[in-house]
C-alpha positions as CSV (number, residue, x, y, z in Angstrom):
1,X,67.1,61.0,94.6
2,X,69.4,62.5,92.1
3,X,70.0,60.4,89.0
4,X,73.5,59.0,88.4
5,X,74.0,60.6,85.0
6,X,77.5,59.1,84.6
7,X,76.5,55.5,85.1
8,X,77.2,53.1,82.2
9,X,73.6,51.7,82.4
10,X,72.0,55.2,82.4
11,X,68.6,55.2,80.6
12,X,69.8,57.4,77.8
13,X,66.8,56.9,75.5
14,X,64.4,58.0,78.2
15,X,66.6,61.0,79.2
16,X,66.9,62.0,75.6
17,X,63.1,62.0,75.3
18,X,62.6,63.7,78.6
19,X,65.3,66.4,78.6
20,X,66.7,67.2,75.1
21,X,65.3,69.6,72.5
22,X,67.0,68.7,69.2
23,X,67.7,71.3,66.5
24,X,65.6,71.4,63.3
25,X,63.7,68.5,64.6
26,X,59.9,67.9,64.8
27,X,59.9,66.7,68.3
28,X,56.5,65.1,68.2
29,X,57.9,62.5,65.7
30,X,61.2,62.1,67.4
31,X,60.1,59.5,70.0
32,X,58.8,57.1,67.5
33,X,61.9,57.0,65.2
34,X,64.5,55.7,67.7
35,X,67.4,57.6,66.2
36,X,70.9,56.1,67.0
37,X,72.5,57.4,70.2
38,X,76.1,57.8,69.2
39,X,78.7,56.8,71.8
40,X,81.9,56.5,69.8
41,X,83.5,56.9,66.4
42,X,86.5,55.7,64.4
43,X,87.5,56.7,60.9
44,X,84.3,57.4,59.0
45,X,82.1,55.2,61.1
46,X,79.8,56.2,64.0
47,X,78.8,53.6,66.6
48,X,75.6,53.7,68.7
49,X,75.1,52.4,72.2
50,X,74.1,49.0,70.9
51,X,77.3,48.6,69.0
52,X,75.9,49.2,65.5
53,X,78.1,51.0,63.1
54,X,77.0,53.7,60.6
55,X,78.9,55.3,57.7
56,X,78.9,59.1,58.3
57,X,77.5,60.2,55.0
58,X,77.0,63.8,56.0
59,X,80.4,64.3,57.7
60,X,78.6,65.1,61.0
61,X,76.6,68.0,59.4
62,X,79.2,69.0,56.9
63,X,82.0,69.7,59.3
64,X,84.1,66.6,59.6
65,X,87.1,66.6,57.2
66,X,89.5,63.8,57.9
67,X,87.4,61.3,59.8
68,X,86.8,60.7,63.5
69,X,89.5,60.0,66.1
70,X,92.2,61.2,63.8
71,X,95.5,60.6,65.7
72,X,97.2,63.8,64.6
73,X,94.3,66.0,65.6
74,X,93.7,64.0,68.8
75,X,97.4,64.5,69.8
76,X,97.3,68.2,69.0
77,X,94.3,68.7,71.2
78,X,95.8,66.6,74.0
79,X,99.1,68.5,73.8
80,X,97.3,71.8,74.0
81,X,95.2,70.5,76.9
82,X,98.4,70.0,78.9
83,X,99.1,73.7,78.5
84,X,95.8,75.7,78.6
85,X,92.3,74.8,77.3
86,X,91.1,78.4,77.0
87,X,92.1,81.9,77.7
88,X,90.4,85.1,76.4
89,X,91.5,87.2,73.5
90,X,89.9,90.2,75.1
91,X,93.0,91.9,76.5
92,X,95.3,88.8,76.1
93,X,96.8,86.9,73.2
94,X,97.2,83.1,72.8
95,X,99.8,81.1,70.9
96,X,97.4,78.7,69.0
97,X,95.1,81.5,67.8
98,X,98.1,83.4,66.5
99,X,99.6,80.4,64.7
100,X,96.2,79.5,63.1
101,X,95.6,83.0,62.0
102,X,99.0,83.0,60.3
103,X,98.2,79.7,58.6
104,X,94.8,80.9,57.4
105,X,96.2,84.1,56.0
106,X,98.9,82.2,54.1
107,X,96.3,79.9,52.5
108,X,93.3,82.3,52.0
109,X,92.6,84.1,48.7
110,X,94.9,87.0,48.1
111,X,94.4,90.2,50.1
112,X,92.7,88.7,53.2
113,X,95.2,89.6,55.9
114,X,93.2,89.8,59.2
115,X,91.5,87.0,61.2
116,X,88.6,87.7,63.6
117,X,87.6,84.6,65.6
118,X,84.2,83.6,66.8
119,X,82.6,80.2,67.4
120,X,80.1,79.1,64.7
121,X,79.1,79.7,61.1
122,X,76.3,82.1,61.9
123,X,78.6,84.2,64.1
124,X,81.2,84.6,61.4
125,X,78.6,86.0,59.1
126,X,77.1,88.2,61.8
127,X,80.6,89.5,62.3
128,X,81.0,90.2,58.6
129,X,77.7,92.1,58.5
130,X,78.7,94.3,61.4
131,X,82.1,94.9,60.0
132,X,80.8,95.9,56.6
133,X,78.2,98.3,58.2
134,X,80.7,100.0,60.4
135,X,83.4,100.1,57.7
136,X,81.4,102.4,55.5
137,X,80.9,104.9,58.4
138,X,84.7,105.0,59.1
139,X,86.4,104.5,55.8
140,X,89.3,106.9,54.9
141,X,87.6,108.4,51.8
142,X,84.7,109.6,54.0
143,X,81.7,108.1,55.8
144,X,78.7,106.8,53.9
145,X,75.3,105.7,55.4
146,X,75.2,102.4,53.6
147,X,72.7,100.2,55.5
148,X,71.5,97.7,53.0
149,X,72.7,94.2,52.1
150,X,72.1,92.3,48.8
151,X,71.4,88.6,49.1
152,X,70.8,85.7,46.7
153,X,67.4,84.0,46.7
154,X,67.1,80.8,48.8
155,X,70.2,81.8,50.8
156,X,71.0,80.4,54.2
157,X,73.7,82.0,56.4
158,X,72.7,80.9,59.9
159,X,70.1,81.3,62.6
160,X,71.0,84.5,64.4
161,X,68.7,87.5,63.6
162,X,71.3,89.2,61.4
163,X,72.0,86.1,59.4
164,X,68.3,85.2,59.1
165,X,67.8,88.8,57.8
166,X,70.1,88.0,54.9
167,X,68.6,84.5,54.4
168,X,65.9,83.4,52.0
169,X,64.5,80.0,53.0
170,X,60.9,80.7,53.8
171,X,60.3,77.5,55.9
172,X,63.2,78.5,58.3
173,X,62.8,82.2,58.3
174,X,59.2,83.4,57.8
175,X,58.1,83.2,61.4
176,X,60.8,85.8,62.4
177,X,60.1,88.3,59.6
178,X,58.9,91.1,61.9
179,X,62.2,90.9,63.8
180,X,64.5,91.3,60.8
181,X,66.1,94.2,59.0
182,X,65.1,94.7,55.3
183,X,67.4,93.5,52.5
184,X,67.4,93.3,48.7
185,X,67.3,90.0,46.9
186,X,68.2,88.8,43.5
187,X,67.2,85.4,42.1
188,X,69.3,82.3,42.6
189,X,71.0,81.5,39.2
190,X,69.7,78.0,38.9
191,X,67.4,76.6,36.2
192,X,65.6,73.5,37.3
193,X,62.3,75.4,37.6
194,X,62.2,78.2,35.0
195,X,59.7,81.0,35.2
196,X,57.2,81.1,32.4
197,X,58.4,82.9,29.3
198,X,62.1,81.9,29.8
199,X,64.3,79.2,28.4
200,X,67.1,77.8,30.6
201,X,69.6,80.1,28.8
202,X,67.5,83.2,28.9
203,X,66.7,82.7,32.6
204,X,70.3,82.3,33.6
205,X,71.2,85.4,31.6
206,X,68.4,87.2,33.4
207,X,70.0,86.3,36.7
208,X,73.3,87.7,35.6
209,X,71.7,90.8,34.3
210,X,69.4,91.3,37.3
211,X,72.2,91.3,39.8
212,X,74.0,93.9,37.7
213,X,70.9,96.1,37.5
214,X,70.3,95.8,41.2
215,X,73.8,96.7,42.3
216,X,74.0,99.6,39.8
217,X,70.6,101.0,41.0
218,X,71.4,100.7,44.7
219,X,75.1,100.9,45.0
220,X,75.1,104.1,47.0
221,X,73.2,102.4,49.9
222,X,74.6,98.9,49.6
223,X,77.1,97.9,52.3
224,X,77.8,94.5,50.9
225,X,76.7,91.6,48.8
226,X,76.4,88.4,50.9
227,X,76.6,85.1,49.1
228,X,77.6,81.4,49.3
229,X,80.2,81.0,46.6
230,X,79.5,78.4,43.9
231,X,77.1,76.3,46.0
232,X,74.1,77.2,48.1
233,X,74.1,74.4,50.6
234,X,71.0,74.5,52.8
235,X,68.9,75.6,49.8
236,X,69.3,72.0,48.4
237,X,72.9,72.0,47.0
238,X,72.1,74.6,44.3
239,X,75.2,74.9,42.1
240,X,75.7,78.3,40.4
241,X,76.8,78.4,36.7
242,X,80.4,79.2,35.9
243,X,81.2,82.9,36.1
244,X,78.5,84.0,38.4
245,X,80.7,84.5,41.4
246,X,83.3,86.3,39.3
247,X,80.6,88.5,37.8
248,X,79.5,89.6,41.2
249,X,83.1,90.3,42.3
250,X,83.6,92.5,39.3
251,X,80.4,94.4,40.0
252,X,81.3,94.9,43.7
253,X,84.7,96.3,42.7
254,X,83.2,98.6,40.0
255,X,80.6,100.1,42.4
256,X,82.7,100.0,45.6
257,X,80.4,97.5,47.4
258,X,81.9,94.9,49.7
259,X,81.7,91.2,48.9
260,X,81.1,88.8,51.8
261,X,81.8,85.2,50.9
262,X,80.1,82.8,53.3
263,X,82.3,79.6,52.9
264,X,81.0,78.0,56.1
265,X,79.6,75.0,54.2
266,X,81.7,75.1,51.0
267,X,85.2,75.8,52.5
268,X,88.0,73.4,53.3
269,X,88.0,71.2,50.3
270,X,84.3,70.3,49.7
271,X,84.1,71.9,46.3
272,X,87.5,70.6,45.2
273,X,89.6,73.6,46.1
274,X,90.6,74.6,49.6
275,X,88.2,77.6,49.4
276,X,85.4,77.7,46.9
277,X,86.3,81.3,45.8
278,X,89.5,79.8,44.3
279,X,87.4,78.0,41.6
280,X,86.9,81.4,39.9
281,X,90.1,83.2,41.2
282,X,88.0,85.5,43.3
283,X,89.2,87.3,46.5
284,X,86.3,88.6,48.6
285,X,86.5,91.5,51.0
286,X,85.3,89.4,53.9
287,X,85.5,85.6,54.1
288,X,83.5,83.5,56.6
289,X,84.8,80.2,57.7
290,X,83.6,77.6,60.3
291,X,82.5,73.9,60.1
292,X,85.6,72.3,58.7
293,X,88.0,74.9,60.1
294,X,88.8,72.6,63.1
295,X,88.5,69.4,61.1
296,X,85.0,69.0,62.5
297,X,86.3,68.6,66.1
298,X,85.4,71.7,68.0
299,X,83.3,74.9,67.6
300,X,85.4,77.5,65.9
301,X,84.7,80.3,63.4
302,X,86.8,82.9,61.6
303,X,86.0,86.0,59.6
304,X,88.9,87.1,57.4
305,X,89.1,90.7,56.3
306,X,91.3,92.8,54.0
307,X,93.8,95.3,55.3
308,X,91.6,98.1,53.8
309,X,88.7,97.1,56.0
310,X,90.9,96.6,59.1
311,X,92.5,100.0,58.7
312,X,89.2,101.7,58.9
313,X,88.9,100.6,62.5
314,X,92.2,102.0,63.6
315,X,92.6,105.2,65.6
316,X,93.1,106.5,69.1
317,X,90.9,104.6,71.6
318,X,88.9,107.7,72.5
319,X,87.8,108.0,68.9
320,X,85.5,105.0,69.3
321,X,86.5,103.3,66.0
322,X,87.0,99.9,67.7
323,X,85.0,96.9,66.5
324,X,83.0,96.3,69.7
325,X,82.2,92.7,69.2
326,X,83.5,89.5,70.8
327,X,82.6,86.1,72.2
328,X,83.7,84.4,75.3
329,X,85.3,81.4,73.5
330,X,86.8,83.6,70.7
331,X,90.0,81.9,69.5
332,X,89.6,78.9,71.8
333,X,93.1,77.3,72.2
334,X,91.8,73.7,71.7
335,X,89.8,74.6,68.6
336,X,92.8,76.5,67.1
337,X,95.1,73.6,67.9
338,X,92.7,71.2,66.1
339,X,92.5,73.7,63.2
340,X,96.3,73.8,62.8
341,X,96.5,70.0,62.8
342,X,93.7,69.8,60.2
343,X,95.4,72.2,57.8
344,X,98.7,70.2,58.1
345,X,96.8,67.1,57.2
346,X,95.5,68.7,54.0
347,X,99.0,68.7,52.7
348,X,100.3,65.5,54.3
349,X,97.3,63.4,53.1
350,X,96.9,65.1,49.8
351,X,93.2,65.7,50.6
352,X,92.4,67.9,47.6
353,X,93.6,65.1,45.3
354,X,91.4,62.7,47.2
355,X,88.4,65.0,46.7
356,X,89.0,64.9,42.9
357,X,89.1,61.1,42.9
358,X,86.0,60.7,45.1
359,X,84.1,63.4,43.2
360,X,84.5,61.4,39.9
361,X,83.5,58.2,41.7
362,X,80.3,59.9,42.9
363,X,79.5,61.2,39.5
364,X,80.1,57.8,37.9
365,X,78.0,56.0,40.5
366,X,75.0,58.4,40.5
367,X,74.7,58.2,36.7
368,X,72.7,55.0,37.4
369,X,69.7,57.1,38.6
370,X,70.1,60.2,36.4
371,X,67.0,59.1,34.4
372,X,65.1,57.7,37.4
373,X,61.4,58.7,37.1
374,X,61.5,60.3,40.5
375,X,64.8,62.1,40.3
376,X,64.4,65.6,39.0
377,X,68.0,66.5,39.2
378,X,71.4,65.4,40.6
379,X,73.4,68.5,41.6
380,X,77.1,68.0,42.4
381,X,80.1,70.2,43.1
382,X,83.1,68.2,44.4
383,X,81.9,66.3,47.5
384,X,78.6,68.2,47.8
385,X,75.7,66.3,46.3
386,X,71.9,67.0,46.2
387,X,69.5,64.5,44.7
388,X,66.1,66.1,44.3
389,X,63.1,63.7,44.4
390,X,59.8,64.5,42.7
391,X,56.5,62.7,42.0
392,X,56.7,63.4,38.3
393,X,59.7,64.7,36.3
394,X,57.5,66.4,33.7
395,X,55.9,68.5,34.9
396,X,57.9,68.9,38.1
397,X,55.3,67.9,40.8
398,X,56.2,67.1,44.3
399,X,55.2,64.2,46.5
400,X,52.7,65.1,49.2
401,X,54.5,66.9,52.0
402,X,53.1,64.5,54.6
403,X,55.1,61.7,52.9
404,X,58.3,63.3,54.2
405,X,60.0,61.5,51.3
406,X,63.5,62.8,51.9
407,X,63.3,61.8,55.5
408,X,62.1,58.3,54.6
409,X,65.2,57.9,52.4
410,X,67.4,58.7,55.4
411,X,65.5,56.1,57.5
412,X,66.0,53.5,54.8
413,X,69.7,54.4,54.6
414,X,70.0,54.1,58.3
415,X,68.7,50.6,58.2
416,X,71.5,49.9,55.8
417,X,74.1,51.3,58.1
418,X,74.5,54.8,56.5
419,X,73.7,58.2,58.0
420,X,72.1,60.7,55.5
421,X,70.1,63.9,56.1
422,X,67.6,65.5,53.7
423,X,66.8,69.0,52.9
424,X,63.0,68.6,52.3
425,X,62.9,66.1,49.4
426,X,66.5,66.7,48.4
427,X,68.7,63.8,49.6
428,X,72.1,65.2,50.5
429,X,75.4,63.3,50.3
430,X,78.2,65.1,52.0
431,X,81.1,62.7,52.6
432,X,84.1,64.1,54.4
433,X,86.8,65.4,52.0
434,X,89.2,62.8,53.4
435,X,86.9,59.8,52.9
436,X,88.3,57.0,50.9
437,X,86.9,55.8,47.5
438,X,85.7,52.5,48.9
439,X,83.5,54.2,51.5
440,X,82.3,56.7,49.0
441,X,81.1,53.8,46.7
442,X,79.2,52.3,49.7
443,X,77.6,55.7,50.4
444,X,76.4,56.0,46.8
445,X,75.2,52.4,46.6
446,X,73.1,52.8,49.7
447,X,71.7,56.1,48.6
448,X,70.6,54.6,45.3
449,X,69.0,51.6,47.0
450,X,67.2,53.7,49.6
451,X,65.8,56.1,47.0
452,X,64.5,53.2,45.0
453,X,62.9,51.5,48.0
454,X,61.2,54.7,49.2
455,X,60.0,56.0,45.9
456,X,58.6,52.6,45.0
457,X,56.7,52.6,48.3
458,X,55.4,56.1,47.7
459,X,54.3,55.3,44.2
460,X,52.3,52.3,45.5
461,X,50.8,54.4,48.3
462,X,49.6,57.0,45.7
463,X,48.0,54.2,43.6
464,X,45.9,53.0,46.5
465,X,42.5,54.8,46.7
466,X,42.1,56.7,50.0
């Protein structure tokens, strides 16, 4: 007999274990941990099927901006739903996609005038890679066979094959190495772990110099530099030193190499400005946006391009200069309606001012564990925080991988009513840009308590003979 999958008393836990394959999840351990099954949300709280509430400390994987069940966004989606939920942009236009494109161009860094929609962070970067590759074969000054991309070490740009090719996180990417196209990589400009023979200052200078040498030596075959501006998110919230983004922008301009700025994780207020590139007054040639673009409501992505790039794709149809790329749900009307409402809330609710207040609160709160014996470093930019845990601060030695220390911190936080998610042994705090100071204080307090509980237990475990 067919199960009644809409019944209120459906055995959700059993069906989850029997039917679902969760992303980035070791499924053999999943059954034993009884993760909450979320059935509703309000404000910054998520509620499970048993009625327990949890503070959303990771803004639902870095995408929620203003909270859940926000009346203005709800109403915008409902109003659009009364008109049309989706129609294609292949051969047709749609009102919400046009209005959102106009709003994005008005707010984006100067010179970005064209919006190409897709439906996720990875697809926006995939679009940018293909645009850059084709642009160099069609640009007005004459075609060039530029087929190489320069990436920053430890990068993460998504899980499609193109974005994995320009990624640099071995754990995620090594199994697919034979499927990928070759790239060039420069070291990430961070200085927690410094190669032998360098001081902190000399290593960071080496990173600045190395990217210049690499671009200079390879500029004739480089299609673009691909980078996450200011903060590398999935690498563990690695914060770049001031001037690095501007340095790369200047090099790309000098050598006529395109700059692709992947703001999927860092855009829409998370670093303190609407777009992270604004922190160094940089305008990229291609800007990739997703996650917070719809306020965290619906899958939507956008790749913004300059007029110079767009014009290289113009010509008579028979010339074949068209950008032959598209997705079924490109420019989805509901997602675009949500995006418009979210952008309006940035101004109405003074979200960027809120980010400044909350960022200071986070910094003040986390100072309490700055010298903790198992905290190697607290990395923060705006509302993006990574707390790296180690067995010993000097030298920097890790806890045994089987301890899954970062994961244990998230379980301890969950018991206290807060949702966190680690990146290895880096505990990530990623509150929504619209979260109020009181909830941010709770988030920090719970993170500190959970780190103390878990590291104390790990220390005791290490002291007991096997």
